[in-house]
N, C-alpha and C positions, 0 to 999 in steps of 0.2 A: 478600674470597673466603676459602672454606672448604674446600678439597680435602681429598679422603680419599685415603689410598694404599692399595695392597693389601698382604697381610701381606709379601709378599717384597719388595716395595718399601720397604716400614717397615725391615725387616731391613738391605738394603742402604743405607737412608739412615742408619739409626744405626751402621753401620759407619765410613762417612763422616763423622759426627758424632763418634765416637770418636777417629779420625785428626785433626779438627780440633782437639777438644781437649787432644789429646796434645801440641801444639807449646808450651805453655806452659813445661814445666820447660826446654827448651834454649834458647829465647827468652830467659827470665829469667837464664839462666848468662851471656848475653852483656850484661847492662847494665852501665853504665859508672858509675853514680854512684846511681842511685834503689836506694832501700831499703826492705824491710820495708811499712810502712802508705803510704809514698806508692807504692809499685809497685801495692799494691792499688787506691788511690783512683785512680791515673789509669788502668790497666785499664776499673775499673768506670764511669768517666767517660766514657770514650770508647766505651764498651757502650753507654751512656745515650744519647749523642748519634747513635750509630749506629741505633739502635732508633728514636729520634724521627723519624729519616728514612724507616726501612723500613717501620715498622707502616703511616703512613699511604698509603705508595706499594704497598703489597701488600695491606690491607684497607679501603682510602679512610677518610675520615673518620670513617665511623661505629665506627671502633676507638674513640674517646674516649667515645662514647655509651655499648657496650659495656661500656669498663671503670668508669663512673658507676654501670653498673646490675648489676655482675657481685659486688657485695658483699664479705662476708668471704673468699670463698673465693680472690680474686684477692689480699688482702693477705695472707692465709696462705702462700701459694705464691710471693707475692713477697720474703716475708721468709725463707724456706727459700732461694730462691735467694740472698739476700743473705749467709746465712751461709756458702752454699759459695762465692760468690764471695771473700769476704773469708778463710776460714780455708784455703782451698786456696794462696792467694799468701801469705799469713803463714809458712804450714808450710814452703813451698819454700825460704824466708830461713834456715829453722832445721835443716833436714836436707837429704840427697841427694833428687834427684828419684825415683830407685826407692822410696826408703823413705816418701814420700809415697805415690807411686802404689799401692804393695804395701796401704797403709794403706784408701785408697779401693776397695779388692778386696773389702773387707768388705761392700760394698753390696746384693749380693744377698741374701745372710743377713739384714741387717737390713729389706731391703724385702719379702720374702717373710713374715719375722714381722708386719711392721705390716699386711702389705695383708690377710693371714690374719686379723688380729684385728678389723681395722678394717671390711673389707669382705665375711668370711666366705667370699670365693671360694674353690672348690675347686684345687688347684694339682696338676697332672699329676705321676705318679711320677718321670717321666724329668726334671722341673725340680726337684725336692727331691734326687735323687741328683744331679745337676748342682751343686746347692748344696752339700752335704756334699761332692764332691769338690773344687770350688774351695775351701770352706772349710778342707780339709787342706791344699792350696796356700799358702792365705794363711796359714795358722798357721806354716809351715815358714820362709816368707818373713819373717813379723812378729819371729818369735824373735832369728832371727840380725840384723835390722835393729837391733833395742831393743838388742842384747847389743854392738852397734857403737857404741851414744850416740844414738841417735836416738829417745830416749823422749819429749823434749817436743815435737819435731816431728811424732811420731805421734800425740800427744794430740790435737793444734791438726788436725792432718790429719781426724782420727774425727768431727770436729763433720761434713765434708762426707758422708760415705756415712749418718750419722743424718739430718742435714737431707733427704737425697736420698731416704732411704726414706719419710720424711713425706711429700714433694713428689710423687713418682711414685704414692704411694697416693690424695693427694689428687685429682691428674688420672685415675686409675682410677675412684675413687669418683663422680667428676662425669661420667663417662662412663657406668657403669653406672646412676646416678640417671637421666640423660637417658634410656637405653634401657627403663627402667621407665616412665616416663612418654613413652611413643611419640611425643606431640603436643609434647613439647617438646626444644629444641636444649641441646646440653651448652653451658656456658659457656664462652666463649672464655678459656684460662688462658695464650695467648701472650703477652700484653701483661704477664703477671707477671715474665717475664723483666725487662724494662724495669723495672717496681717494683724488684725486685730489686736493679738496676744501680744505680736511685736511692738506695735506702736505703743500699747500701754505700758510696757515695761521700760522702753526708754523714755516716755513721759515722767514715768514717776520713779526711775533710778536715782535722779538728783537729788528728789524731795526724799527719798527714805532713808539718807545718811542722817544721824550714823545708826548702821544697822544693830537692832539690840535683839534678832529673834534668837531664841533658845534652838538646840536641836530637836525638843519635842514639837516647837512651833514649825519650824521647818518641815518636820514629818507630814503635820495635819495640812500645811500650805501645799504640798507638794501632792497630797490627795485629793485635796480642792481642784488644785490644776488639771488632773489626769480624769478623776473622777466626776467634777462638780463643773468642770468646762469644757475640755477637749473632746471627749467622747460625745457628752450629751449637745454639745454647741453643734458639733460634724452633724449628729443625725437629725436636729432640728431643721438643718439648711435641707438633708434629702426630705423630710416629711412634707418642707415647704414647696417641693417641687410637685407635691398631689394636692395637697390641702391650699386653701385660698389664703390670703393674707391675715383676713378676720377669725377664719379657722385656727388658724396656728397661734395668733394672740388669745383667744378666747380659751383653746386648751391650756395655753400655758398659765392661765390663772390659776391654775391647781396648786402652781408654787404656793400661792398665797396660804392656801389650806394646810398643804403637806408641810411648809416652811413655819407656819405659826405653831402646830401641832407638836414639831420637832423641837423648837425652842422651849416651847411650853414644858414638855416631860422629859427633856434633854437638858436644858440650862435654866429652868425655874422660871422663864418670863413667862406669867400669866396674862395671856390676853384679857383686854377689858369686855364687858357686857356688849359695847358696842361693836368691837371688834368680830366676837362671835356671831352675833345676828345679822350684820351685814356681810359676813363672809358666807352665810347660809344663803344668803340673797344671790351672792355672784355665782356659788356653785351650782343653785337652783338654776340659773340662767344657762350655766353650762351643759347642764345635764339635760335641760328642754330642746335647747339647740339641737345638741347630737341626736337627741331622741325623734325630733322631727325630722331631719335630715335622713336619719336610718328608714325612716318610712317612707319619705319621697322616693328611697331608691328601691323598696320592697315593691313601691307601686308602678314605679318607670320600668 
């Protein structure tokens, strides 16, 4: 099954994806014994198990043949997902949820640059303005968080937007190549999420010993594997077939807002005034970009 969303449906879907992604921080704060690499291993492992069930049910057995025919693009995308899965959870054990999420907000800046260099696709002025405004908000938040002692966690978290920029650009390149060859269908990169979970599991398993997770921890991490990674990550790739790479990255910024609020009310991690004011700038940039895009579509 290879359904395609409209632009409006893709935007709404990405908002829901960002909401599901944002639950990682608050859930992690309620773990009893699992730490660092063990947390990463179990979340990636449960994601892998979930996708081994979901993908055949969704796409049928043909999914395995498509993976065998996908070539290097699938594995590079999977490696990007593995970096994102691993770095994100390790960063959460080193610093606050708000600090990690603020660092992820660098994604649109990096994605726009990588996308422009690799695909040469023209970006509308509104998207560049939104990126600059969001960048100001990110810088304002980032300086305050580093000053508070979150440098190591921020450096680890920075691996996530770097890998994300490469990944979304690969998805967009795949789509543009298929459009140029009108007879060819784009390579299905949804299974790359499963490849990423497999790589992350294998890399972190030796580092996770000795295992200390309680039954309570395993239940929470299983929930993250299915509801915070497997389902939303697969949906995000479907959305990226319709949206441009910078649009996907901008909409993913909502994870910063949702995650910070969830950690505040669900785990008592009160964000600093710098995070709140900078976050408002980021959200304003996101809303402004999508509103102007909607107006352009109406005029067209």
